C-alpha angles and dihedrals in degrees: 000000000000133000109259094218103047105010097237118147110259114243118226096027118110142128119329138055118332094243091059098044103040117094116236100243139090110300090001110176091012109065129027120244096262094049091047090051091048092048092053091047091050090049091051092049090048091052091048089050093235089126135024130226089258090062093060117093112249093241090060099040094084093053095042089053090052091052091050092049094046095049097046094054112086118209114248112249115221117211124198116230116227116228 
């Protein structure tokens, strides 16, 4: 498998089921390390308002948007009712 943004071969992906070959990190098995790092930096700069969405390269916009969506959603906390 190759990184869709830069074309590098993804490390840690090989033969076998996806759950066994996918690294446990953000965009694991999708983006290479350097593109993941760049995406997170762009997301941070976007949140700090040092850049705008227009400043982000088109090949990274899709992934930056996913990071923004994933970090703004808070997981629902389930509470157990005592009887």
